[in-house]
DONUKOL-139977 format. One record per residue (C-alpha): x, y, z; residue number from 1. Coordinates in pm, 1 decimal. Example, Ala and Ser with C-alpha at 12.3 -4.5 7.8 and 13.67 -1.06 7.14 Angstrom:
% residues 2
@xx->1230.0, yy->-450.0, zz->780.0, seq->1
@xx->1367.0, yy->-106.0, zz->714.0, seq->2
This chain:
% residues 241
@xx->-3644.7, yy->5403.0, zz->12427.2, seq->1
@xx->-3315.3, yy->5211.4, zz->12476.3, seq->2
@xx->-3295.8, yy->4915.1, zz->12752.4, seq->3
@xx->-2933.2, yy->4838.7, zz->12856.5, seq->4
@xx->-2860.9, yy->4464.0, zz->12925.4, seq->5
@xx->-2532.3, yy->4355.7, zz->13048.9, seq->6
@xx->-2549.6, yy->4019.6, zz->13037.5, seq->7
@xx->-2575.6, yy->3996.7, zz->12624.1, seq->8
@xx->-2926.8, yy->3846.3, zz->12605.3, seq->9
@xx->-3212.1, yy->4019.3, zz->12391.6, seq->10
@xx->-3475.1, yy->4168.1, zz->12644.1, seq->11
@xx->-3735.1, yy->4162.4, zz->12324.4, seq->12
@xx->-3680.3, yy->3953.7, zz->11994.0, seq->13
@xx->-3594.0, yy->4122.7, zz->11695.4, seq->14
@xx->-3954.4, yy->4278.0, zz->11506.9, seq->15
@xx->-4152.2, yy->4197.7, zz->11832.3, seq->16
@xx->-4350.5, yy->4502.5, zz->11994.5, seq->17
@xx->-4420.2, yy->4527.7, zz->12369.5, seq->18
@xx->-4626.1, yy->4760.4, zz->12608.0, seq->19
@xx->-4437.9, yy->4982.4, zz->12839.7, seq->20
@xx->-4413.0, yy->4878.7, zz->13179.1, seq->21
@xx->-4645.5, yy->5080.5, zz->13387.8, seq->22
@xx->-4360.8, yy->5077.0, zz->13703.3, seq->23
@xx->-4113.0, yy->5307.1, zz->13476.8, seq->24
@xx->-4379.6, yy->5570.5, zz->13400.9, seq->25
@xx->-4434.9, yy->5589.4, zz->13786.6, seq->26
@xx->-4071.2, yy->5612.3, zz->13867.4, seq->27
@xx->-4021.8, yy->5887.4, zz->13616.7, seq->28
@xx->-4309.8, yy->6074.6, zz->13708.4, seq->29
@xx->-4213.3, yy->6058.2, zz->14052.0, seq->30
@xx->-3858.0, yy->6189.3, zz->13980.9, seq->31
@xx->-3992.4, yy->6469.7, zz->13792.5, seq->32
@xx->-4237.6, yy->6573.1, zz->14055.7, seq->33
@xx->-3939.4, yy->6575.7, zz->14314.6, seq->34
@xx->-3737.6, yy->6781.6, zz->14082.5, seq->35
@xx->-3995.6, yy->7035.9, zz->14007.4, seq->36
@xx->-4094.3, yy->7062.9, zz->14397.6, seq->37
@xx->-3727.2, yy->7145.1, zz->14475.5, seq->38
@xx->-3705.2, yy->7402.0, zz->14221.4, seq->39
@xx->-3982.3, yy->7573.5, zz->14367.8, seq->40
@xx->-3820.6, yy->7573.9, zz->14700.0, seq->41
@xx->-3503.3, yy->7695.4, zz->14596.0, seq->42
@xx->-3704.0, yy->7991.7, zz->14407.8, seq->43
@xx->-3880.4, yy->8075.3, zz->14735.4, seq->44
@xx->-3530.1, yy->8122.4, zz->14886.5, seq->45
@xx->-3392.2, yy->8325.5, zz->14629.7, seq->46
@xx->-3695.1, yy->8544.0, zz->14641.5, seq->47
@xx->-3644.0, yy->8601.5, zz->15028.8, seq->48
@xx->-3297.8, yy->8697.3, zz->14969.9, seq->49
@xx->-3399.7, yy->8920.0, zz->14680.3, seq->50
@xx->-3643.5, yy->9110.2, zz->14862.0, seq->51
@xx->-3425.5, yy->9136.7, zz->15196.3, seq->52
@xx->-3160.8, yy->9330.5, zz->14965.3, seq->53
@xx->-3414.0, yy->9540.9, zz->14771.8, seq->54
@xx->-3528.3, yy->9644.4, zz->15122.9, seq->55
@xx->-3159.4, yy->9709.8, zz->15246.2, seq->56
@xx->-3100.2, yy->9902.6, zz->14948.2, seq->57
@xx->-3409.0, yy->10134.5, zz->14987.0, seq->58
@xx->-3305.0, yy->10165.6, zz->15359.3, seq->59
@xx->-2962.2, yy->10304.7, zz->15263.5, seq->60
@xx->-3134.2, yy->10567.0, zz->15068.6, seq->61
@xx->-3249.5, yy->10716.7, zz->15369.3, seq->62
@xx->-2940.2, yy->10713.4, zz->15549.7, seq->63
@xx->-2851.8, yy->11049.5, zz->15461.2, seq->64
@xx->-3162.2, yy->11213.4, zz->15601.3, seq->65
@xx->-3031.1, yy->11231.7, zz->15958.2, seq->66
@xx->-2665.2, yy->11238.3, zz->16115.7, seq->67
@xx->-2738.8, yy->11011.8, zz->16400.0, seq->68
@xx->-2934.6, yy->10678.7, zz->16440.8, seq->69
@xx->-2952.6, yy->10412.3, zz->16714.2, seq->70
@xx->-2803.2, yy->10071.4, zz->16686.7, seq->71
@xx->-2724.9, yy->9771.9, zz->16875.1, seq->72
@xx->-2370.7, yy->9683.1, zz->16822.3, seq->73
@xx->-2231.5, yy->9302.1, zz->16968.2, seq->74
@xx->-1965.3, yy->9329.8, zz->17228.9, seq->75
@xx->-1847.1, yy->8991.7, zz->17230.2, seq->76
@xx->-1970.2, yy->8689.5, zz->17044.6, seq->77
@xx->-2002.9, yy->8866.6, zz->16693.4, seq->78
@xx->-1841.5, yy->8566.9, zz->16492.5, seq->79
@xx->-1613.1, yy->8852.9, zz->16361.0, seq->80
@xx->-1881.5, yy->9024.7, zz->16148.0, seq->81
@xx->-1724.3, yy->9395.6, zz->16103.0, seq->82
@xx->-1747.7, yy->9601.4, zz->15815.1, seq->83
@xx->-1530.1, yy->9903.4, zz->15696.8, seq->84
@xx->-1738.2, yy->10037.9, zz->15400.3, seq->85
@xx->-1935.9, yy->10367.5, zz->15318.1, seq->86
@xx->-2263.5, yy->10392.6, zz->15196.8, seq->87
@xx->-2210.7, yy->10402.6, zz->14809.2, seq->88
@xx->-1981.2, yy->10103.5, zz->14830.9, seq->89
@xx->-2251.1, yy->9927.6, zz->15030.9, seq->90
@xx->-2504.9, yy->10014.4, zz->14780.3, seq->91
@xx->-2287.6, yy->9880.7, zz->14531.6, seq->92
@xx->-2247.5, yy->9544.7, zz->14721.1, seq->93
@xx->-2609.4, yy->9516.7, zz->14742.5, seq->94
@xx->-2672.7, yy->9621.1, zz->14380.9, seq->95
@xx->-2443.0, yy->9315.1, zz->14273.3, seq->96
@xx->-2621.4, yy->9075.1, zz->14521.7, seq->97
@xx->-2992.1, yy->9208.6, zz->14371.2, seq->98
@xx->-2835.0, yy->9120.0, zz->14043.4, seq->99
@xx->-2701.8, yy->8769.0, zz->14139.9, seq->100
@xx->-3061.2, yy->8703.6, zz->14272.3, seq->101
@xx->-3226.9, yy->8800.6, zz->13951.8, seq->102
@xx->-3000.0, yy->8551.9, zz->13763.1, seq->103
@xx->-3041.3, yy->8284.0, zz->14002.5, seq->104
@xx->-3452.2, yy->8322.9, zz->13971.7, seq->105
@xx->-3428.9, yy->8304.1, zz->13592.4, seq->106
@xx->-3197.5, yy->8015.2, zz->13590.9, seq->107
@xx->-3458.3, yy->7831.2, zz->13801.3, seq->108
@xx->-3745.9, yy->7937.6, zz->13604.4, seq->109
@xx->-3568.0, yy->7783.9, zz->13323.9, seq->110
@xx->-3519.6, yy->7472.1, zz->13483.0, seq->111
@xx->-3844.9, yy->7431.3, zz->13609.7, seq->112
@xx->-4002.5, yy->7494.8, zz->13271.7, seq->113
@xx->-3759.3, yy->7198.8, zz->13128.1, seq->114
@xx->-3893.7, yy->6964.6, zz->13384.9, seq->115
@xx->-4251.6, yy->7051.5, zz->13349.5, seq->116
@xx->-4233.3, yy->6972.6, zz->12946.3, seq->117
@xx->-4047.6, yy->6661.6, zz->13015.0, seq->118
@xx->-4315.9, yy->6587.6, zz->13276.5, seq->119
@xx->-4625.1, yy->6663.4, zz->12989.7, seq->120
@xx->-4424.1, yy->6445.4, zz->12749.5, seq->121
@xx->-4399.7, yy->6155.3, zz->13027.7, seq->122
@xx->-4763.2, yy->6173.4, zz->13064.3, seq->123
@xx->-4858.7, yy->6191.8, zz->12712.5, seq->124
@xx->-4640.7, yy->5914.0, zz->12617.3, seq->125
@xx->-4821.3, yy->5714.3, zz->12914.0, seq->126
@xx->-5138.7, yy->5807.3, zz->12767.4, seq->127
@xx->-5062.8, yy->5684.6, zz->12405.0, seq->128
@xx->-4926.7, yy->5388.9, zz->12573.5, seq->129
@xx->-5240.9, yy->5300.2, zz->12744.3, seq->130
@xx->-5440.5, yy->5354.6, zz->12408.8, seq->131
@xx->-5240.7, yy->5108.7, zz->12201.6, seq->132
@xx->-4906.4, yy->5260.6, zz->12112.7, seq->133
@xx->-4613.7, yy->5004.9, zz->12194.5, seq->134
@xx->-4245.6, yy->5064.4, zz->12342.8, seq->135
@xx->-3927.7, yy->4933.5, zz->12098.6, seq->136
@xx->-3662.0, yy->4791.4, zz->12295.2, seq->137
@xx->-3311.6, yy->4715.2, zz->12145.2, seq->138
@xx->-3052.4, yy->4479.3, zz->12293.3, seq->139
@xx->-2725.5, yy->4571.3, zz->12413.1, seq->140
@xx->-2419.6, yy->4385.2, zz->12470.8, seq->141
@xx->-2133.2, yy->4602.3, zz->12624.4, seq->142
@xx->-1868.2, yy->4361.4, zz->12501.5, seq->143
@xx->-1985.2, yy->4367.4, zz->12120.9, seq->144
@xx->-2004.7, yy->4701.3, zz->12140.1, seq->145
@xx->-1654.4, yy->4785.4, zz->12228.2, seq->146
@xx->-1552.6, yy->4483.4, zz->11990.1, seq->147
@xx->-1730.0, yy->4718.7, zz->11709.8, seq->148
@xx->-1579.2, yy->5013.3, zz->11803.3, seq->149
@xx->-1223.9, yy->4862.7, zz->11781.4, seq->150
@xx->-1284.3, yy->4732.4, zz->11462.7, seq->151
@xx->-1452.1, yy->5052.8, zz->11304.8, seq->152
@xx->-1128.5, yy->5236.6, zz->11457.8, seq->153
@xx->-872.3, yy->4987.3, zz->11271.8, seq->154
@xx->-1112.4, yy->5016.1, zz->10944.2, seq->155
@xx->-1096.4, yy->5406.8, zz->10964.4, seq->156
@xx->-712.1, yy->5364.9, zz->11008.1, seq->157
@xx->-627.9, yy->5153.9, zz->10732.2, seq->158
@xx->-840.6, yy->5382.8, zz->10505.1, seq->159
@xx->-681.6, yy->5659.7, zz->10591.6, seq->160
@xx->-343.6, yy->5523.0, zz->10528.8, seq->161
@xx->-429.5, yy->5372.8, zz->10184.2, seq->162
@xx->-574.4, yy->5714.7, zz->10116.8, seq->163
@xx->-245.8, yy->5888.1, zz->10195.0, seq->164
@xx->-43.9, yy->5614.6, zz->9970.3, seq->165
@xx->-293.7, yy->5711.4, zz->9659.0, seq->166
@xx->-227.8, yy->6073.9, zz->9708.3, seq->167
@xx->144.2, yy->6012.7, zz->9704.5, seq->168
@xx->164.1, yy->5804.4, zz->9395.4, seq->169
@xx->-83.5, yy->6057.2, zz->9230.2, seq->170
@xx->187.9, yy->6334.9, zz->9343.7, seq->171
@xx->482.5, yy->6118.8, zz->9197.8, seq->172
@xx->291.1, yy->6097.5, zz->8869.2, seq->173
@xx->184.9, yy->6463.2, zz->8833.8, seq->174
@xx->565.3, yy->6560.7, zz->8880.2, seq->175
@xx->649.5, yy->6325.1, zz->8609.6, seq->176
@xx->426.2, yy->6462.5, zz->8380.0, seq->177
@xx->501.8, yy->6828.5, zz->8455.1, seq->178
@xx->852.6, yy->6746.9, zz->8406.8, seq->179
@xx->780.8, yy->6584.9, zz->8058.3, seq->180
@xx->581.2, yy->6933.6, zz->7951.3, seq->181
@xx->869.2, yy->7151.0, zz->8060.9, seq->182
@xx->1108.1, yy->6918.2, zz->7865.4, seq->183
@xx->877.1, yy->6972.7, zz->7566.4, seq->184
@xx->838.3, yy->7360.8, zz->7578.1, seq->185
@xx->1237.6, yy->7388.6, zz->7612.7, seq->186
@xx->1290.1, yy->7182.4, zz->7306.4, seq->187
@xx->989.0, yy->7353.3, zz->7121.5, seq->188
@xx->1167.2, yy->7729.2, zz->7203.1, seq->189
@xx->1507.6, yy->7607.6, zz->7098.1, seq->190
@xx->1345.1, yy->7452.3, zz->6722.1, seq->191
@xx->1162.5, yy->7813.0, zz->6716.0, seq->192
@xx->1490.2, yy->7995.4, zz->6780.8, seq->193
@xx->1696.6, yy->7800.8, zz->6485.7, seq->194
@xx->1394.2, yy->7857.4, zz->6226.0, seq->195
@xx->1416.5, yy->8261.8, zz->6303.8, seq->196
@xx->1822.3, yy->8231.5, zz->6259.5, seq->197
@xx->1769.8, yy->8064.2, zz->5933.3, seq->198
@xx->1495.7, yy->8334.0, zz->5834.8, seq->199
@xx->1720.7, yy->8653.9, zz->5929.9, seq->200
@xx->2009.1, yy->8478.7, zz->5714.1, seq->201
@xx->1774.6, yy->8437.3, zz->5411.1, seq->202
@xx->1680.9, yy->8770.2, zz->5454.0, seq->203
@xx->2013.4, yy->8924.3, zz->5429.3, seq->204
@xx->2109.5, yy->8749.4, zz->5088.1, seq->205
@xx->1763.8, yy->8814.8, zz->4946.6, seq->206
@xx->1822.3, yy->9211.3, zz->5011.3, seq->207
@xx->2219.7, yy->9236.3, zz->4877.5, seq->208
@xx->2187.9, yy->9407.1, zz->4514.5, seq->209
@xx->2229.5, yy->9169.0, zz->4207.2, seq->210
@xx->2585.1, yy->9144.1, zz->4034.7, seq->211
@xx->2614.5, yy->9237.3, zz->3670.0, seq->212
@xx->2879.8, yy->9189.3, zz->3410.3, seq->213
@xx->3008.2, yy->9552.4, zz->3441.2, seq->214
@xx->3063.4, yy->9487.8, zz->3813.9, seq->215
@xx->3218.1, yy->9174.3, zz->3749.4, seq->216
@xx->3474.7, yy->9281.9, zz->3519.5, seq->217
@xx->3531.4, yy->9635.2, zz->3724.8, seq->218
@xx->3602.0, yy->9388.0, zz->4016.2, seq->219
@xx->3864.9, yy->9193.2, zz->3823.8, seq->220
@xx->4024.5, yy->9481.8, zz->3713.7, seq->221
@xx->4057.1, yy->9612.1, zz->4042.7, seq->222
@xx->4172.9, yy->9295.0, zz->4219.8, seq->223
@xx->4401.3, yy->9181.9, zz->3962.8, seq->224
@xx->4737.3, yy->9403.9, zz->3964.8, seq->225
@xx->4903.3, yy->9280.4, zz->3648.4, seq->226
@xx->4609.8, yy->9376.9, zz->3421.1, seq->227
@xx->4678.0, yy->9666.5, zz->3205.7, seq->228
@xx->4471.2, yy->9855.1, zz->3003.0, seq->229
@xx->4508.6, yy->9882.6, zz->2604.1, seq->230
@xx->4656.5, yy->10235.0, zz->2484.8, seq->231
@xx->4442.6, yy->10471.9, zz->2371.4, seq->232
@xx->4429.7, yy->10508.0, zz->1979.7, seq->233
@xx->4313.4, yy->10833.3, zz->1790.3, seq->234
@xx->4242.2, yy->10873.5, zz->1398.1, seq->235
@xx->4376.2, yy->11222.0, zz->1252.8, seq->236
@xx->4271.5, yy->11269.9, zz->926.0, seq->237
@xx->4442.5, yy->11560.7, zz->706.7, seq->238
@xx->4290.8, yy->11735.9, zz->433.6, seq->239
@xx->4422.4, yy->11754.5, zz->74.2, seq->240
@xx->4612.6, yy->12048.1, zz->-55.4, seq->241
């Protein structure tokens, strides 16, 4: 139980226990009994309304049995109570009113059970207090509470700002790292392209056929226009007479 004290003075010293005030239990019991009694009275009224609507609904089922009925219709002073509805429409209205009564009775039953449970717990607490249980009371100062809330709000704001600044610094560092990685990847690709081009040139030279001496001489003859081949010589022999 918390006991408020606007004066700021401690009702009970820290670590000290005190028996609950019997007058507080008596006041609480009276309040709960009053609520339960009020709940029961409202339940009776809504039960009567439901019974009236059920009788009217049943009466409208028998209206189609005869063509004429005796009725008393006020001539004056009727407080403007007039209706222009068919029996079918009146039955629908009556059905909605009956559903409303059921809903209210259900809510009242839930409320009654709630107050009865509270009253039961109050009685158990009162009995346990009489058996030697203690009540814990804590001091409450409204000014100190407002001061603490303001300080807490200020600290939360500072924490959020610091977290936002740290996130910004980390994002800048991450961007610098990613930029450096991109540069290294581009440099690596350029070096790989240079190596592949040099390999292709070496492969072209390795696949060319080797030059022989004859081919070199033939190339010289073809390329030098002043060169003339030596005349052909034939050896002729004559037989003796």
